[in-house]
C-alpha positions in Angstrom: 165.9 110.8 79.3 164.6 108.8 77.0 162.4 110.0 73.9 158.7 109.2 73.2 159.6 106.9 70.8 162.4 104.7 72.8 159.8 105.0 75.4 156.7 103.7 73.3 158.5 101.2 71.7 159.5 99.9 75.2 156.0 99.6 76.6 154.9 98.1 73.1 158.1 95.7 73.9 156.0 94.5 77.3 152.9 94.5 75.8 153.8 92.1 72.9 156.0 89.9 75.1 153.0 89.7 77.1 155.0 91.0 80.5 152.5 94.1 81.7 152.9 93.5 85.2 149.3 92.0 86.5 149.3 93.6 89.8 150.1 97.2 88.0 147.9 97.1 84.6 146.3 99.9 85.6 149.2 102.5 85.9 150.7 100.9 82.9 147.7 101.2 80.7 147.2 104.7 82.0 150.9 105.7 81.5 151.1 103.9 78.1 147.5 106.0 77.3 149.5 109.2 78.3 152.7 108.5 76.4 150.5 108.1 73.3 148.9 111.1 73.5 152.0 113.0 73.0 152.7 111.4 69.7 152.7 114.1 66.8 151.4 110.9 64.8 148.6 108.2 65.4 149.2 105.1 67.1 148.6 103.3 64.4 150.9 105.1 62.2 153.5 104.7 64.8 152.7 101.3 64.9 152.8 100.7 60.9 156.0 102.8 60.2 157.9 100.3 62.9 156.0 97.0 61.7 154.7 96.4 64.9 150.8 96.2 64.6 148.9 94.7 67.1 145.3 94.5 68.6 147.0 94.1 71.7 148.8 97.4 71.8 145.9 99.3 71.1 143.9 97.6 73.5 146.1 98.3 76.1 145.9 102.3 74.9 142.2 102.0 75.2 142.4 100.5 78.6 144.3 103.2 79.6 141.7 105.9 78.2 139.3 103.9 79.6 141.2 104.1 83.3 142.2 107.9 82.8 138.8 109.3 82.0 137.2 107.3 84.6 139.0 108.4 87.6 137.3 112.0 87.6 134.3 111.0 86.5 131.5 111.2 89.1 129.3 109.2 87.0 131.8 106.3 86.9 132.9 106.4 90.4 129.3 106.4 91.8 128.5 103.5 89.4 131.6 101.6 91.0 130.7 102.8 94.6 127.3 100.9 94.0 128.5 98.0 92.6 131.0 97.2 95.9 134.2 98.8 94.7 135.4 102.5 96.5 137.8 103.0 93.8 138.3 102.1 90.2 139.3 98.3 90.5 142.1 96.9 89.3 142.1 95.2 85.4 143.7 92.5 83.6 145.1 92.2 80.4 142.6 89.7 79.5 139.9 92.4 80.1 141.8 94.9 78.1 141.8 92.6 75.1 138.4 91.0 75.2 135.9 93.4 76.8 136.7 96.8 76.8 135.5 98.0 73.5 136.2 101.9 73.1 134.3 102.8 69.9 131.7 100.5 70.6 130.5 101.1 74.4 130.4 103.7 76.5 132.6 104.4 79.4 129.4 103.4 81.5 128.8 100.4 79.2 132.3 99.1 79.7 132.6 99.3 83.4 129.4 96.9 83.3 131.1 94.5 80.9 134.4 94.7 82.9 132.0 94.2 86.5 130.4 91.3 84.5 134.0 89.7 84.7 135.2 91.0 88.0 132.5 90.6 90.4 130.4 87.8 88.3 134.0 85.9 87.4 132.6 85.7 83.8 134.9 84.7 80.9 135.8 88.1 79.6 135.4 85.9 75.6 131.8 85.2 76.8 130.9 88.7 78.0 132.3 90.1 74.0 130.6 87.2 72.6 127.2 88.0 74.0 127.5 91.6 72.9 128.0 91.1 69.4 125.2 91.6 67.3 122.8 88.8 66.4 120.3 89.5 63.5 117.8 87.2 62.5 117.0 86.6 58.6 113.9 88.8 59.0 116.5 91.6 60.3 119.0 91.3 57.9 116.6 91.5 55.4 115.6 94.7 56.9 118.6 96.1 57.4 119.4 95.3 53.8 116.4 97.0 52.8 117.0 100.3 54.8 120.4 100.2 53.1 119.4 99.9 49.7 116.5 102.6 50.3 118.7 105.3 51.9 121.4 104.9 49.3 119.3 104.3 46.1 121.0 101.2 45.2 119.2 98.5 42.8 119.0 94.8 44.0 122.5 93.9 42.3 124.3 97.0 43.5 123.6 95.8 47.2 124.4 92.4 46.6 127.4 92.8 45.0 128.7 95.0 47.9 127.8 92.1 50.3 129.3 89.4 48.1 132.7 91.5 48.1 132.7 92.2 51.9 132.1 89.2 52.5 134.7 87.7 49.7 137.4 89.9 51.7 135.8 88.5 55.2 136.5 84.9 53.9 139.8 85.1 52.2 142.0 87.4 54.4 140.7 88.2 57.3 143.8 90.7 58.3 142.9 92.9 54.9 139.3 92.4 56.6 140.1 94.1 59.7 142.2 96.8 57.6 139.1 97.5 55.3 136.9 98.1 58.8 139.5 100.4 60.2 139.1 102.6 57.2 135.5 103.3 57.4 
């Protein structure tokens, strides 16, 4: 029998090569999630050590976690039944990559978004773009002032922070994503 590291690398290879079987995505994702939960280090660290870092891998793990947690959740199963699904519907890699957001949405919110794609035939990227925060200039000003007040910052200090974040984002998107990850 293969050790956990070899099995994980095998699963990761399948994900990176886009060879996840569409009709067995749910089973694959749950097995991958369960496998990652057996690691002694985080999946992020595992991927970094092996230079295999990819958002796809993390999203498949998140999809597996969502599926795993949902199967015994009465509220989720009732919600799915209310929406004409007797059991958990078969997901796709595209739903995992674009729709499921582990840290942004609750289980219920994730399932609402998933059903928009499955039932209403909406494009996964459209669902995601509609769920991004869009603030007016007035709202941005209010948020900026709230942060400034709560942290006792001067105007030039908050402007420096904002400008630094904008610089990182515009110059190096990958570094920006890493920066967000450490928050």
